[in-house]
VOBA-1610 file (N, C-alpha, C; in pm, whole numbers, padded with zeros to 5 digits, always signed):
BEGIN
Met-03489+02584-05777Met-03372+02640-05716Met-03397+02661-05565Arg-03520+02698-05532Arg-03556+02715-05392Arg-03538+02584-05317Arg-03590+02476-05375Arg-03580+02345-05309Arg-03435+02300-05295Ile-03357+02324-05397Ile-03215+02287-05392Ile-03146+02363-05279Ala-03177+02491-05267Ala-03119+02571-05159Ala-03161+02517-05023Glu-03289+02488-05009Glu-03338+02434-04881Glu-03271+02301-04847Glu-03267+02210-04945Glu-03208+02078-04922Glu-03058+02088-04892Ser-02994+02190-04948Ser-02850+02208-04928Ser-02817+02286-04801Gly-02918+02348-04744Gly-02896+02425-04622Gly-02830+02560-04647Val-02851+02614-04766Val-02794+02745-04799Val-02905+02836-04848Ala-02874+02965-04857Ala-02971+03061-04909Ala-02980+03048-05061Arg-03096+03083-05115Arg-03114+03076-05261Arg-03011+03161-05334Ile-02976+03274-05277Ile-02878+03362-05341Ile-02743+03291-05358Thr-02710+03202-05263Thr-02585+03126-05273Thr-02590+03030-05391Val-02702+02965-05409Val-02718+02876-05524Val-02704+02955-05653Tyr-02771+03069-05661Tyr-02765+03151-05782Tyr-02627+03211-05805Arg-02551+03230-05700Arg-02415+03282-05715Arg-02329+03182-05793His-02351+03055-05767His-02274+02950-05834His-02337+02907-05967Phe-02469+02911-05973Phe-02543+02866-06091Phe-02649+02971-06123Pro-02620+03063-06215Pro-02712+03174-06241Pro-02850+03130-06292Thr-02858+03012-06353Thr-02987+02960-06401Thr-02993+02810-06373Arg-03113+02755-06386Arg-03129+02610-06371Arg-03046+02536-06474Glu-03039+02593-06593Glu-02965+02528-06702Glu-02817+02513-06666Tyr-02759+02616-06602Tyr-02620+02606-06559Tyr-02603+02496-06454Leu-02697+02487-06364Leu-02692+02384-06261Leu-02701+02245-06324Ile-02793+02227-06416Ile-02809+02097-06482Ile-02685+02062-06562Gln-02628+02161-06633Gln-02507+02133-06709Gln-02392+02094-06617Ala-02383+02155-06500Ala-02280+02118-06403Ala-02299+01974-06358Leu-02424+01933-06341Leu-02452+01793-06303Leu-02412+01698-06416Val-02442+01735-06540Val-02404+01651-06655Val-02252+01637-06660Asp-02180+01748-06639Asp-02034+01742-06638Asp-01984+01649-06528Leu-02049+01650-06413Leu-02013+01561-06303Leu-02036+01414-06341Val-02147+01386-06407Val-02176+01250-06453Val-02066+01202-06548Val-02026+01288-06643Val-01922+01250-06738Val-01790+01221-06665Ala-01757+01303-06568Ala-01634+01279-06491Ala-01641+01146-06418Gln-01757+01113-06362Gln-01771+00986-06292Gln-01768+00868-06389Glu-01822+00886-06510Glu-01814+00780-06611Glu-01669+00755-06648Arg-01592+00862-06665Arg-01451+00848-06701Arg-01373+00775-06593Ala-01411+00793-06468Ala-01341+00727-06358Ala-01361+00575-06361Val-01470+00531-06421Val-01499+00388-06429Val-01408+00320-06530Val-01378+00387-06640Val-01298+00329-06748Val-01157+00389-06741Thr-01062+00311-06697Thr-00925+00356-06681Thr-00843+00311-06801Pro-00783+00405-06875Pro-00699+00364-06988Pro-00588+00270-06942Gly-00568+00165-07018Gly-00463+00069-06987Gly-00504-00044-06896Ala-00623-00040-06840Ala-00670-00147-06752Ala-00715-00266-06834Gly-00694-00385-06782Gly-00734-00507-06851Gly-00885-00523-06856Ala-00931-00608-06947Ala-01074-00627-06970Ala-01146-00674-06843Ala-01090-00771-06773Ala-01157-00823-06654Ala-01174-00714-06549Glu-01071-00634-06529Glu-01077-00526-06430Glu-01182-00421-06468Val-01183-00380-06594Val-01278-00278-06638Val-01421-00330-06629Phe-01444-00452-06673Phe-01580-00506-06667Phe-01627-00528-06524Asp-01535-00560-06435Asp-01572-00571-06293Asp-01621-00437-06239Arg-01559-00328-06281Arg-01598-00194-06235Arg-01711-00135-06317Leu-01718-00170-06444Leu-01811-00106-06537Leu-01957-00124-06496Gly-01997-00247-06470Gly-02136-00272-06433Gly-02181-00191-06313Pro-02121-00214-06197Pro-02163-00138-06079Pro-02141+00012-06094Gly-02031+00052-06160Gly-02002+00194-06174Gly-02105+00267-06256Ile-02142+00209-06370Ile-02241+00272-06457Ile-02378+00269-06391Val-02413+00160-06325Val-02541+00152-06256Val-02550+00260-06149Arg-02443+00276-06071Arg-02442+00376-05964Arg-02459+00516-06021Val-02385+00548-06128Val-02397+00680-06191Val-02538+00696-06248Gly-02587+00592-06314Gly-02721+00600-06375Gly-02831+00618-06273Glu-02823+00549-06162Glu-02926+00562-06058Glu-02922+00701-05994Arg-02804+00749-05965Arg-02789+00877-05897Arg-02841+00993-05981Tyr-02820+00986-06112Tyr-02854+01099-06198Tyr-02966+01069-06297Arg-03050+00971-06264Arg-03159+00933-06353Arg-03249+01051-06390Phe-03269+01143-06298Phe-03358+01257-06324Phe-03311+01342-06441Leu-03182+01335-06475Leu-03132+01414-06588Leu-03184+01364-06722Asp-03224+01238-06730Asp-03276+01183-06855Asp-03397+01259-06906Ser-03475+01313-06816Ser-03598+01380-06856Ser-03579+01528-06886Arg-03459+01579-06867Arg-03432+01721-06887Arg-03387+01748-07029Pro-03440+01854-07092Pro-03389+01891-07224Pro-03255+01963-07210Cys-03179+01963-07315Cys-03052+02033-07318Cys-03078+02183-07300Pro-02994+02254-07224Pro-03017+02397-07203Pro-03013+02481-07330Val-02945+02433-07434Val-02933+02515-07556Val-03014+02461-07674Ser-03082+02348-07657Ser-03166+02294-07764Ser-03273+02206-07701Asp-03360+02149-07784Asp-03464+02060-07732Asp-03418+01915-07722Ala-03294+01890-07759Ala-03241+01753-07755Ala-03222+01709-07610Pro-03222+01578-07587Pro-03194+01531-07450Pro-03052+01573-07410Leu-03031+01584-07280Leu-02898+01621-07232Leu-02799+01513-07272Arg-02691+01552-07328Arg-02586+01458-07367Arg-02457+01534-07376His-02357+01489-07309His-02227+01552-07316His-02154+01497-07436Pro-02097+01583-07522Pro-02033+01533-07644Pro-01919+01435-07619Ala-01853+01445-07507Ala-01739+01357-07480Ala-01774+01241-07388Ala-01901+01219-07361Ala-01940+01118-07262Ala-01892+00977-07298Asp-01893+00943-07425Asp-01857+00807-07464Asp-01710+00790-07499Glu-01635+00900-07509Glu-01496+00891-07553Glu-01411+00796-07469Pro-01415+00803-07337Pro-01328+00712-07260Pro-01359+00565-07285Leu-01485+00530-07290Leu-01522+00391-07312Leu-01486+00346-07452Leu-01513+00429-07554Leu-01479+00393-07691Leu-01328+00377-07708Ala-01251+00466-07648Ala-01105+00455-07656Ala-01058+00326-07591Trp-01114+00293-07475Trp-01073+00171-07407Trp-01114+00048-07487Leu-01236+00047-07542Leu-01281-00067-07622Leu-01188-00090-07742Thr-01147+00018-07808Thr-01055+00009-07921Thr-00921-00049-07876Trp-00869+00002-07765Trp-00742-00044-07710Trp-00749-00193-07674Ala-00856-00233-07608Ala-00871-00372-07566Ala-00884-00466-07686Ala-00953-00422-07791Ala-00966-00505-07912Ala-00831-00519-07980Glu-00754-00412-07984Glu-00621-00417-08046Glu-00529-00512-07970Arg-00545-00523-07840Arg-00464-00613-07758Arg-00515-00757-07761Gly-00630-00779-07823Gly-00686-00913-07831Gly-00769-00953-07710Glu-00799-00858-07620Glu-00880-00889-07502Glu-01028-00891-07534Leu-01066-00823-07640Leu-01206-00820-07686Leu-01208-00855-07834Arg-01323-00893-07882Arg-01336-00926-08024Arg-01304-00802-08109Ala-01224-00822-08210Ala-01185-00712-08299Ala-01279-00701-08419Asp-01369-00798-08437Asp-01457-00796-08554Asp-01583-00710-08530Leu-01599-00655-08411Leu-01712-00568-08381Leu-01661-00426-08359Pro-01728-00327-08419Pro-01682-00190-08398Pro-01708-00147-08253Pro-01620-00067-08196Pro-01637-00024-08057Pro-01771+00049-08033Ala-01816+00123-08130Ala-01943+00196-08112Ala-02060+00100-08099
//
């Protein structure tokens, strides 16, 4: 938390005011990752458009937040994972298969 405060140019108390523990800070970062993942997959977009954005978008999110992979979940020993992280992509894959843009014989998961 000290290093985050220093790198951000604020006092440690300011960091703690927004994030009372490291776990809260990490969870806020996970929530940000999920929001950025959702921005990559737009409901109703065609397959070519989504795949054009998906590769670079996921790579960019993955590179920026790679350090989160090594963090345990704040409430258990499981790796950090947002329960809704895959919902936008799975919904889009289902929609695209129903429209015939993707193979329908493979499950979206």
